[in-house]
N, CA, C, O and CB atoms as a CASP TS submission, in Angstrom:
PFRMAT TS
TARGET T0000
AUTHOR 0000-0000-0000
METHOD Language model
MODEL 1
PARENT N/A
ATOM      1  N   MET     1      15.063  23.456 149.205  1.00  0.00           N
ATOM      2  CA  MET     1      14.832  24.609 148.943  1.00  0.00           C
ATOM      3  C   MET     1      13.821  23.979 148.151  1.00  0.00           C
ATOM      4  O   MET     1      14.191  22.813 148.009  1.00  0.00           O
ATOM      5  CB  MET     1      15.875  25.556 148.459  1.00  0.00           C
ATOM      6  N   GLU     2      12.743  24.156 147.568  1.00  0.00           N
ATOM      7  CA  GLU     2      11.618  23.515 146.658  1.00  0.00           C
ATOM      8  C   GLU     2      11.409  24.618 145.704  1.00  0.00           C
ATOM      9  O   GLU     2      11.310  25.830 145.892  1.00  0.00           O
ATOM     10  CB  GLU     2      10.151  23.070 147.458  1.00  0.00           C
ATOM     11  N   ILE     3      11.357  23.765 144.425  1.00  0.00           N
ATOM     12  CA  ILE     3      11.426  24.638 143.498  1.00  0.00           C
ATOM     13  C   ILE     3       9.617  24.368 142.863  1.00  0.00           C
ATOM     14  O   ILE     3       8.872  23.415 142.633  1.00  0.00           O
ATOM     15  CB  ILE     3      12.912  24.277 142.406  1.00  0.00           C
ATOM     16  N   THR     4       9.574  26.129 142.781  1.00  0.00           N
ATOM     17  CA  THR     4       7.796  26.498 142.463  1.00  0.00           C
ATOM     18  C   THR     4       7.443  26.615 141.293  1.00  0.00           C
ATOM     19  O   THR     4       8.391  26.453 140.524  1.00  0.00           O
ATOM     20  CB  THR     4       7.206  27.792 142.959  1.00  0.00           C
ATOM     21  N   LYS     5       6.357  26.856 140.732  1.00  0.00           N
ATOM     22  CA  LYS     5       5.801  26.953 138.951  1.00  0.00           C
ATOM     23  C   LYS     5       6.445  28.758 139.142  1.00  0.00           C
ATOM     24  O   LYS     5       6.886  29.269 138.113  1.00  0.00           O
ATOM     25  CB  LYS     5       3.251  26.639 138.457  1.00  0.00           C
ATOM     26  N   GLU     6       6.457  29.495 140.274  1.00  0.00           N
ATOM     27  CA  GLU     6       6.583  30.637 139.735  1.00  0.00           C
ATOM     28  C   GLU     6       8.138  30.652 139.404  1.00  0.00           C
ATOM     29  O   GLU     6       8.411  31.241 138.358  1.00  0.00           O
ATOM     30  CB  GLU     6       6.030  31.743 140.642  1.00  0.00           C
ATOM     31  N   MET     7       8.800  30.315 139.840  1.00  0.00           N
ATOM     32  CA  MET     7      10.394  30.399 139.683  1.00  0.00           C
ATOM     33  C   MET     7      10.778  29.927 138.131  1.00  0.00           C
ATOM     34  O   MET     7      10.329  28.896 137.630  1.00  0.00           O
ATOM     35  CB  MET     7      11.210  29.295 140.890  1.00  0.00           C
ATOM     36  N   ARG     8      11.906  31.074 137.282  1.00  0.00           N
ATOM     37  CA  ARG     8      11.919  31.100 136.320  1.00  0.00           C
ATOM     38  C   ARG     8      12.579  29.827 136.064  1.00  0.00           C
ATOM     39  O   ARG     8      12.712  29.109 137.055  1.00  0.00           O
ATOM     40  CB  ARG     8      12.287  32.171 135.933  1.00  0.00           C
ATOM     41  N   ILE     9      13.164  29.245 134.599  1.00  0.00           N
ATOM     42  CA  ILE     9      13.262  27.997 134.273  1.00  0.00           C
ATOM     43  C   ILE     9      14.865  27.768 134.859  1.00  0.00           C
ATOM     44  O   ILE     9      15.356  27.013 135.699  1.00  0.00           O
ATOM     45  CB  ILE     9      12.920  27.750 132.618  1.00  0.00           C
ATOM     46  N   VAL    10      15.520  29.057 133.765  1.00  0.00           N
ATOM     47  CA  VAL    10      16.843  29.308 133.939  1.00  0.00           C
ATOM     48  C   VAL    10      17.651  29.542 135.356  1.00  0.00           C
ATOM     49  O   VAL    10      18.855  29.287 135.329  1.00  0.00           O
ATOM     50  CB  VAL    10      16.973  30.336 133.209  1.00  0.00           C
ATOM     51  N   ASP    11      17.123  29.970 136.492  1.00  0.00           N
ATOM     52  CA  ASP    11      17.106  29.932 137.848  1.00  0.00           C
ATOM     53  C   ASP    11      17.230  28.415 138.583  1.00  0.00           C
ATOM     54  O   ASP    11      18.025  28.039 139.444  1.00  0.00           O
ATOM     55  CB  ASP    11      15.846  30.626 138.203  1.00  0.00           C
ATOM     56  N   VAL    12      16.124  27.686 137.903  1.00  0.00           N
ATOM     57  CA  VAL    12      16.156  26.300 137.850  1.00  0.00           C
ATOM     58  C   VAL    12      17.289  25.593 137.428  1.00  0.00           C
ATOM     59  O   VAL    12      17.877  24.989 138.325  1.00  0.00           O
ATOM     60  CB  VAL    12      15.243  25.923 137.147  1.00  0.00           C
ATOM     61  N   LEU    13      17.762  25.506 136.265  1.00  0.00           N
ATOM     62  CA  LEU    13      18.782  25.054 136.000  1.00  0.00           C
ATOM     63  C   LEU    13      20.156  25.924 136.671  1.00  0.00           C
ATOM     64  O   LEU    13      21.279  25.428 136.759  1.00  0.00           O
ATOM     65  CB  LEU    13      18.661  24.938 134.608  1.00  0.00           C
ATOM     66  N   SER    14      19.991  26.556 136.872  1.00  0.00           N
ATOM     67  CA  SER    14      21.050  27.393 137.232  1.00  0.00           C
ATOM     68  C   SER    14      21.231  27.011 138.513  1.00  0.00           C
ATOM     69  O   SER    14      22.455  27.057 138.644  1.00  0.00           O
ATOM     70  CB  SER    14      20.849  28.829 137.068  1.00  0.00           C
ATOM     71  N   ILE    15      20.743  26.647 139.585  1.00  0.00           N
ATOM     72  CA  ILE    15      20.460  25.633 140.953  1.00  0.00           C
ATOM     73  C   ILE    15      21.272  24.157 141.132  1.00  0.00           C
ATOM     74  O   ILE    15      22.233  23.808 141.817  1.00  0.00           O
ATOM     75  CB  ILE    15      18.789  25.179 140.910  1.00  0.00           C
ATOM     76  N   CYS    16      20.083  23.235 139.827  1.00  0.00           N
ATOM     77  CA  CYS    16      20.515  22.467 139.528  1.00  0.00           C
ATOM     78  C   CYS    16      20.406  21.657 138.062  1.00  0.00           C
ATOM     79  O   CYS    16      19.531  20.896 137.648  1.00  0.00           O
ATOM     80  CB  CYS    16      20.304  22.082 140.403  1.00  0.00           C
ATOM     81  N   PRO    17      21.598  22.110 137.470  1.00  0.00           N
ATOM     82  CA  PRO    17      21.448  21.521 135.779  1.00  0.00           C
ATOM     83  C   PRO    17      21.276  20.389 135.968  1.00  0.00           C
ATOM     84  O   PRO    17      20.639  20.304 134.918  1.00  0.00           O
ATOM     85  CB  PRO    17      22.636  21.612 134.676  1.00  0.00           C
ATOM     86  N   GLU    18      21.238  19.077 136.462  1.00  0.00           N
ATOM     87  CA  GLU    18      20.486  18.243 136.401  1.00  0.00           C
ATOM     88  C   GLU    18      18.978  18.281 135.769  1.00  0.00           C
ATOM     89  O   GLU    18      18.621  17.712 134.738  1.00  0.00           O
ATOM     90  CB  GLU    18      20.566  17.971 137.457  1.00  0.00           C
ATOM     91  N   THR    19      18.316  18.953 136.490  1.00  0.00           N
ATOM     92  CA  THR    19      17.028  19.645 135.947  1.00  0.00           C
ATOM     93  C   THR    19      16.698  19.257 134.666  1.00  0.00           C
ATOM     94  O   THR    19      15.631  18.749 134.322  1.00  0.00           O
ATOM     95  CB  THR    19      17.114  21.106 135.908  1.00  0.00           C
ATOM     96  N   ALA    20      17.824  19.560 133.846  1.00  0.00           N
ATOM     97  CA  ALA    20      17.648  20.046 132.475  1.00  0.00           C
ATOM     98  C   ALA    20      16.888  18.541 131.676  1.00  0.00           C
ATOM     99  O   ALA    20      15.952  18.565 130.876  1.00  0.00           O
ATOM    100  CB  ALA    20      19.387  20.611 131.759  1.00  0.00           C
ATOM    101  N   GLU    21      17.565  17.406 132.146  1.00  0.00           N
ATOM    102  CA  GLU    21      16.834  16.206 131.862  1.00  0.00           C
ATOM    103  C   GLU    21      15.401  15.811 132.133  1.00  0.00           C
ATOM    104  O   GLU    21      14.823  14.948 131.472  1.00  0.00           O
ATOM    105  CB  GLU    21      17.448  15.387 132.387  1.00  0.00           C
ATOM    106  N   VAL    22      14.907  16.410 133.034  1.00  0.00           N
ATOM    107  CA  VAL    22      13.417  16.823 133.453  1.00  0.00           C
ATOM    108  C   VAL    22      12.757  17.223 132.789  1.00  0.00           C
ATOM    109  O   VAL    22      11.847  16.514 132.359  1.00  0.00           O
ATOM    110  CB  VAL    22      13.184  17.578 134.240  1.00  0.00           C
ATOM    111  N   PHE    23      12.914  18.742 132.325  1.00  0.00           N
ATOM    112  CA  PHE    23      12.265  19.438 131.518  1.00  0.00           C
ATOM    113  C   PHE    23      12.166  18.739 129.871  1.00  0.00           C
ATOM    114  O   PHE    23      11.212  18.828 129.098  1.00  0.00           O
ATOM    115  CB  PHE    23      12.948  20.787 131.646  1.00  0.00           C
ATOM    116  N   MET    24      13.786  17.872 129.600  1.00  0.00           N
ATOM    117  CA  MET    24      13.642  17.187 128.142  1.00  0.00           C
ATOM    118  C   MET    24      12.479  16.625 128.196  1.00  0.00           C
ATOM    119  O   MET    24      11.557  17.030 127.488  1.00  0.00           O
ATOM    120  CB  MET    24      14.687  16.109 127.701  1.00  0.00           C
ATOM    121  N   GLY    25      12.324  15.470 129.159  1.00  0.00           N
ATOM    122  CA  GLY    25      11.436  14.308 129.469  1.00  0.00           C
ATOM    123  C   GLY    25      10.410  15.050 128.849  1.00  0.00           C
ATOM    124  O   GLY    25       9.741  14.538 127.952  1.00  0.00           O
ATOM    125  N   PHE    26      10.198  16.311 129.270  1.00  0.00           N
ATOM    126  CA  PHE    26       8.155  16.711 128.929  1.00  0.00           C
ATOM    127  C   PHE    26       8.449  17.320 127.299  1.00  0.00           C
ATOM    128  O   PHE    26       7.502  17.607 126.566  1.00  0.00           O
ATOM    129  CB  PHE    26       7.094  18.610 130.411  1.00  0.00           C
ATOM    130  N   GLY    27       9.657  17.443 126.930  1.00  0.00           N
ATOM    131  CA  GLY    27       9.679  17.815 125.425  1.00  0.00           C
ATOM    132  C   GLY    27      10.367  19.453 125.646  1.00  0.00           C
ATOM    133  O   GLY    27      10.829  20.167 124.755  1.00  0.00           O
ATOM    134  N   MET    28      10.283  19.706 126.844  1.00  0.00           N
ATOM    135  CA  MET    28      10.693  21.319 126.995  1.00  0.00           C
ATOM    136  C   MET    28      11.841  21.487 126.822  1.00  0.00           C
ATOM    137  O   MET    28      12.705  20.854 127.428  1.00  0.00           O
ATOM    138  CB  MET    28      10.483  22.001 128.212  1.00  0.00           C
ATOM    139  N   GLN    29      12.089  22.449 125.887  1.00  0.00           N
ATOM    140  CA  GLN    29      13.810  22.589 125.941  1.00  0.00           C
ATOM    141  C   GLN    29      14.521  24.199 126.135  1.00  0.00           C
ATOM    142  O   GLN    29      15.624  24.645 125.820  1.00  0.00           O
ATOM    143  CB  GLN    29      14.439  21.970 124.312  1.00  0.00           C
ATOM    144  N   CYS    30      13.358  24.791 126.784  1.00  0.00           N
ATOM    145  CA  CYS    30      13.190  26.077 127.343  1.00  0.00           C
ATOM    146  C   CYS    30      14.881  26.713 127.778  1.00  0.00           C
ATOM    147  O   CYS    30      15.029  27.922 127.599  1.00  0.00           O
ATOM    148  CB  CYS    30      12.061  25.870 128.755  1.00  0.00           C
ATOM    149  N   PHE    31      15.762  26.141 128.174  1.00  0.00           N
ATOM    150  CA  PHE    31      17.017  26.527 128.200  1.00  0.00           C
ATOM    151  C   PHE    31      17.878  26.670 126.927  1.00  0.00           C
ATOM    152  O   PHE    31      19.059  27.012 126.860  1.00  0.00           O
ATOM    153  CB  PHE    31      17.552  25.724 128.992  1.00  0.00           C
ATOM    154  N   ALA    32      17.002  26.321 125.895  1.00  0.00           N
ATOM    155  CA  ALA    32      17.684  26.648 124.689  1.00  0.00           C
ATOM    156  C   ALA    32      16.922  27.659 123.922  1.00  0.00           C
ATOM    157  O   ALA    32      17.385  28.176 122.905  1.00  0.00           O
ATOM    158  CB  ALA    32      17.919  25.446 123.873  1.00  0.00           C
ATOM    159  N   CYS    33      15.515  28.000 124.506  1.00  0.00           N
ATOM    160  CA  CYS    33      14.918  28.830 123.759  1.00  0.00           C
ATOM    161  C   CYS    33      15.234  30.247 124.794  1.00  0.00           C
ATOM    162  O   CYS    33      15.525  30.247 125.990  1.00  0.00           O
ATOM    163  CB  CYS    33      13.291  28.312 123.421  1.00  0.00           C
ATOM    164  N   PRO    34      15.025  31.639 123.678  1.00  0.00           N
ATOM    165  CA  PRO    34      15.260  32.955 123.868  1.00  0.00           C
ATOM    166  C   PRO    34      13.829  33.361 124.803  1.00  0.00           C
ATOM    167  O   PRO    34      13.720  34.501 125.256  1.00  0.00           O
ATOM    168  CB  PRO    34      15.494  33.770 122.316  1.00  0.00           C
ATOM    169  N   MET    35      12.903  32.456 125.007  1.00  0.00           N
ATOM    170  CA  MET    35      11.817  33.045 126.039  1.00  0.00           C
ATOM    171  C   MET    35      12.346  32.636 127.564  1.00  0.00           C
ATOM    172  O   MET    35      12.294  33.379 128.544  1.00  0.00           O
ATOM    173  CB  MET    35      10.146  32.317 125.723  1.00  0.00           C
ATOM    174  N   GLY    36      12.944  31.076 127.527  1.00  0.00           N
ATOM    175  CA  GLY    36      13.359  30.106 128.789  1.00  0.00           C
ATOM    176  C   GLY    36      14.098  31.384 129.685  1.00  0.00           C
ATOM    177  O   GLY    36      14.251  31.227 130.897  1.00  0.00           O
ATOM    178  N   GLU    37      14.464  32.425 129.137  1.00  0.00           N
ATOM    179  CA  GLU    37      15.213  33.419 130.422  1.00  0.00           C
ATOM    180  C   GLU    37      14.298  33.967 131.226  1.00  0.00           C
ATOM    181  O   GLU    37      14.453  34.011 132.447  1.00  0.00           O
ATOM    182  CB  GLU    37      16.078  34.724 129.949  1.00  0.00           C
ATOM    183  N   ASN    38      13.127  34.493 130.537  1.00  0.00           N
ATOM    184  CA  ASN    38      12.610  35.050 131.108  1.00  0.00           C
ATOM    185  C   ASN    38      11.380  34.021 131.853  1.00  0.00           C
ATOM    186  O   ASN    38      10.944  34.130 132.999  1.00  0.00           O
ATOM    187  CB  ASN    38      12.398  36.108 130.321  1.00  0.00           C
ATOM    188  N   GLU    39      11.059  33.190 130.994  1.00  0.00           N
ATOM    189  CA  GLU    39       9.824  32.596 131.378  1.00  0.00           C
ATOM    190  C   GLU    39       9.632  31.362 132.844  1.00  0.00           C
ATOM    191  O   GLU    39      10.432  30.464 133.107  1.00  0.00           O
ATOM    192  CB  GLU    39       9.458  31.913 129.982  1.00  0.00           C
ATOM    193  N   THR    40       8.581  31.625 133.464  1.00  0.00           N
ATOM    194  CA  THR    40       8.712  30.731 134.551  1.00  0.00           C
ATOM    195  C   THR    40       8.286  29.432 134.074  1.00  0.00           C
ATOM    196  O   THR    40       7.938  29.205 132.916  1.00  0.00           O
ATOM    197  CB  THR    40       7.945  31.159 135.746  1.00  0.00           C
ATOM    198  N   ILE    41       8.330  28.537 135.074  1.00  0.00           N
ATOM    199  CA  ILE    41       8.070  27.091 135.146  1.00  0.00           C
ATOM    200  C   ILE    41       6.278  27.255 134.844  1.00  0.00           C
ATOM    201  O   ILE    41       5.897  26.376 134.071  1.00  0.00           O
ATOM    202  CB  ILE    41       8.644  26.303 136.886  1.00  0.00           C
ATOM    203  N   GLU    42       5.505  27.908 135.165  1.00  0.00           N
ATOM    204  CA  GLU    42       3.701  27.995 134.965  1.00  0.00           C
ATOM    205  C   GLU    42       3.985  28.288 133.713  1.00  0.00           C
ATOM    206  O   GLU    42       3.712  27.413 132.892  1.00  0.00           O
ATOM    207  CB  GLU    42       2.553  29.236 135.852  1.00  0.00           C
ATOM    208  N   GLU    43       4.433  29.220 133.347  1.00  0.00           N
ATOM    209  CA  GLU    43       4.397  30.042 131.783  1.00  0.00           C
ATOM    210  C   GLU    43       4.466  29.013 130.733  1.00  0.00           C
ATOM    211  O   GLU    43       3.677  28.927 129.793  1.00  0.00           O
ATOM    212  CB  GLU    43       5.778  31.151 131.473  1.00  0.00           C
ATOM    213  N   ALA    44       5.683  28.072 131.011  1.00  0.00           N
ATOM    214  CA  ALA    44       6.361  27.216 130.285  1.00  0.00           C
ATOM    215  C   ALA    44       5.186  26.084 129.940  1.00  0.00           C
ATOM    216  O   ALA    44       4.810  25.638 128.856  1.00  0.00           O
ATOM    217  CB  ALA    44       7.689  26.708 131.092  1.00  0.00           C
ATOM    218  N   CYS    45       4.767  25.807 131.283  1.00  0.00           N
ATOM    219  CA  CYS    45       3.491  24.631 131.293  1.00  0.00           C
ATOM    220  C   CYS    45       2.454  24.970 130.401  1.00  0.00           C
ATOM    221  O   CYS    45       2.186  24.249 129.440  1.00  0.00           O
ATOM    222  CB  CYS    45       2.716  24.449 132.744  1.00  0.00           C
ATOM    223  N   LEU    46       1.859  26.004 130.647  1.00  0.00           N
ATOM    224  CA  LEU    46       0.634  26.515 129.388  1.00  0.00           C
ATOM    225  C   LEU    46       0.870  26.597 128.007  1.00  0.00           C
ATOM    226  O   LEU    46       0.014  26.588 127.121  1.00  0.00           O
ATOM    227  CB  LEU    46       0.162  27.920 129.548  1.00  0.00           C
ATOM    228  N   VAL    47       2.577  26.711 127.832  1.00  0.00           N
ATOM    229  CA  VAL    47       2.696  27.327 126.520  1.00  0.00           C
ATOM    230  C   VAL    47       2.896  25.173 125.715  1.00  0.00           C
ATOM    231  O   VAL    47       2.504  24.864 124.590  1.00  0.00           O
ATOM    232  CB  VAL    47       4.592  28.939 126.431  1.00  0.00           C
ATOM    233  N   HIS    48       3.287  24.583 126.304  1.00  0.00           N
ATOM    234  CA  HIS    48       3.302  23.341 126.078  1.00  0.00           C
ATOM    235  C   HIS    48       2.304  22.659 126.398  1.00  0.00           C
ATOM    236  O   HIS    48       2.433  21.447 126.226  1.00  0.00           O
ATOM    237  CB  HIS    48       4.171  22.875 126.506  1.00  0.00           C
ATOM    238  N   ASN    49       1.484  22.967 126.747  1.00  0.00           N
ATOM    239  CA  ASN    49       0.134  22.061 127.402  1.00  0.00           C
ATOM    240  C   ASN    49       0.958  20.420 128.427  1.00  0.00           C
ATOM    241  O   ASN    49       0.768  19.226 128.196  1.00  0.00           O
ATOM    242  CB  ASN    49      -1.163  21.311 125.492  1.00  0.00           C
ATOM    243  N   ILE    50       1.858  21.087 129.539  1.00  0.00           N
ATOM    244  CA  ILE    50       1.995  20.264 130.291  1.00  0.00           C
ATOM    245  C   ILE    50       1.803  20.377 131.756  1.00  0.00           C
ATOM    246  O   ILE    50       2.021  21.532 132.121  1.00  0.00           O
ATOM    247  CB  ILE    50       2.928  19.937 130.008  1.00  0.00           C
ATOM    248  N   ASP    51       1.432  19.486 132.836  1.00  0.00           N
ATOM    249  CA  ASP    51       0.804  19.565 134.289  1.00  0.00           C
ATOM    250  C   ASP    51       1.753  20.117 134.672  1.00  0.00           C
ATOM    251  O   ASP    51       2.839  19.611 134.387  1.00  0.00           O
ATOM    252  CB  ASP    51       0.383  18.367 135.154  1.00  0.00           C
ATOM    253  N   VAL    52       1.728  21.066 135.273  1.00  0.00           N
ATOM    254  CA  VAL    52       2.593  21.822 136.131  1.00  0.00           C
ATOM    255  C   VAL    52       2.737  20.805 137.531  1.00  0.00           C
ATOM    256  O   VAL    52       3.695  20.397 138.189  1.00  0.00           O
ATOM    257  CB  VAL    52       1.881  23.436 136.437  1.00  0.00           C
ATOM    258  N   ASP    53       1.623  20.677 137.586  1.00  0.00           N
ATOM    259  CA  ASP    53       2.206  20.130 139.252  1.00  0.00           C
ATOM    260  C   ASP    53       2.848  18.040 138.674  1.00  0.00           C
ATOM    261  O   ASP    53       3.103  17.287 139.613  1.00  0.00           O
ATOM    262  CB  ASP    53      -0.023  20.130 141.015  1.00  0.00           C
ATOM    263  N   GLU    54       2.932  17.718 137.826  1.00  0.00           N
ATOM    264  CA  GLU    54       3.618  16.698 137.771  1.00  0.00           C
ATOM    265  C   GLU    54       5.421  16.849 137.416  1.00  0.00           C
ATOM    266  O   GLU    54       6.381  16.139 137.717  1.00  0.00           O
ATOM    267  CB  GLU    54       2.817  15.954 136.799  1.00  0.00           C
ATOM    268  N   LEU    55       5.298  17.992 136.725  1.00  0.00           N
ATOM    269  CA  LEU    55       6.569  18.418 136.202  1.00  0.00           C
ATOM    270  C   LEU    55       7.255  18.917 137.431  1.00  0.00           C
ATOM    271  O   LEU    55       8.471  18.735 137.480  1.00  0.00           O
ATOM    272  CB  LEU    55       6.463  19.509 135.041  1.00  0.00           C
ATOM    273  N   LEU    56       6.523  19.669 138.682  1.00  0.00           N
ATOM    274  CA  LEU    56       7.118  20.151 139.790  1.00  0.00           C
ATOM    275  C   LEU    56       7.391  18.897 140.727  1.00  0.00           C
ATOM    276  O   LEU    56       8.120  18.842 141.718  1.00  0.00           O
ATOM    277  CB  LEU    56       6.235  21.251 140.423  1.00  0.00           C
ATOM    278  N   GLN    57       6.846  18.203 140.323  1.00  0.00           N
ATOM    279  CA  GLN    57       7.298  16.547 141.538  1.00  0.00           C
ATOM    280  C   GLN    57       8.335  16.099 141.073  1.00  0.00           C
ATOM    281  O   GLN    57       9.027  15.619 141.972  1.00  0.00           O
ATOM    282  CB  GLN    57       6.230  14.991 141.595  1.00  0.00           C
ATOM    283  N   LEU    58       8.859  16.010 139.929  1.00  0.00           N
ATOM    284  CA  LEU    58       9.843  15.403 139.046  1.00  0.00           C
ATOM    285  C   LEU    58      10.998  16.243 138.809  1.00  0.00           C
ATOM    286  O   LEU    58      12.085  15.901 138.344  1.00  0.00           O
ATOM    287  CB  LEU    58       9.262  15.061 137.782  1.00  0.00           C
ATOM    288  N   LEU    59      10.417  17.998 139.392  1.00  0.00           N
ATOM    289  CA  LEU    59      12.144  18.447 139.321  1.00  0.00           C
ATOM    290  C   LEU    59      12.262  18.585 140.753  1.00  0.00           C
ATOM    291  O   LEU    59      13.250  19.285 140.973  1.00  0.00           O
ATOM    292  CB  LEU    59      12.682  20.073 138.399  1.00  0.00           C
ATOM    293  N   ASN    60      11.706  18.239 141.808  1.00  0.00           N
ATOM    294  CA  ASN    60      11.332  18.286 143.201  1.00  0.00           C
ATOM    295  C   ASN    60      12.440  17.334 143.507  1.00  0.00           C
ATOM    296  O   ASN    60      13.573  17.504 143.958  1.00  0.00           O
ATOM    297  CB  ASN    60       9.739  17.861 143.651  1.00  0.00           C
ATOM    298  N   GLU    61      11.603  16.019 143.029  1.00  0.00           N
ATOM    299  CA  GLU    61      12.881  14.765 143.107  1.00  0.00           C
ATOM    300  C   GLU    61      13.880  14.614 142.730  1.00  0.00           C
ATOM    301  O   GLU    61      14.628  13.710 143.103  1.00  0.00           O
ATOM    302  CB  GLU    61      12.785  13.808 142.737  1.00  0.00           C
ATOM    303  N   LYS    62      14.171  15.567 141.791  1.00  0.00           N
ATOM    304  CA  LYS    62      15.503  15.492 141.142  1.00  0.00           C
ATOM    305  C   LYS    62      16.208  16.099 141.887  1.00  0.00           C
ATOM    306  O   LYS    62      17.110  15.492 142.465  1.00  0.00           O
ATOM    307  CB  LYS    62      15.681  15.966 139.869  1.00  0.00           C
ATOM    308  N   ILE    63      16.047  17.222 142.058  1.00  0.00           N
ATOM    309  CA  ILE    63      17.063  18.453 143.492  1.00  0.00           C
ATOM    310  C   ILE    63      17.380  17.290 144.700  1.00  0.00           C
ATOM    311  O   ILE    63      18.499  16.912 145.047  1.00  0.00           O
ATOM    312  CB  ILE    63      15.630  20.231 144.569  1.00  0.00           C
ATOM    313  N   THR    64      16.130  16.855 145.213  1.00  0.00           N
ATOM    314  CA  THR    64      16.521  15.984 145.993  1.00  0.00           C
ATOM    315  C   THR    64      17.664  15.034 146.167  1.00  0.00           C
ATOM    316  O   THR    64      18.434  14.930 147.122  1.00  0.00           O
ATOM    317  CB  THR    64      15.782  15.523 145.978  1.00  0.00           C
ATOM    318  N   LYS    65      17.613  14.368 145.053  1.00  0.00           N
ATOM    319  CA  LYS    65      18.626  13.580 145.002  1.00  0.00           C
ATOM    320  C   LYS    65      19.985  13.912 144.599  1.00  0.00           C
ATOM    321  O   LYS    65      20.917  13.110 144.534  1.00  0.00           O
ATOM    322  CB  LYS    65      18.271  12.757 144.371  1.00  0.00           C
ATOM    323  N   ASN    66      20.031  15.324 144.298  1.00  0.00           N
ATOM    324  CA  ASN    66      21.703  15.787 143.987  1.00  0.00           C
ATOM    325  C   ASN    66      21.807  16.269 145.420  1.00  0.00           C
ATOM    326  O   ASN    66      22.862  16.751 145.834  1.00  0.00           O
ATOM    327  CB  ASN    66      22.122  17.204 142.593  1.00  0.00           C
TER
END
């Protein structure tokens, strides 16, 4: 499975809870935010001014290791 920018953060965390540390490494605590339930990875990156491609690369590396 590959994580894409269209996926909701809550779904990614459900699939692989270990991805929380990747999000937190970017200063994103979206899983604790009410918006995190409906926000896609791309939307959250726009809000936090984060490179979505860089985040996706690290998220996908994380799920591959687990």
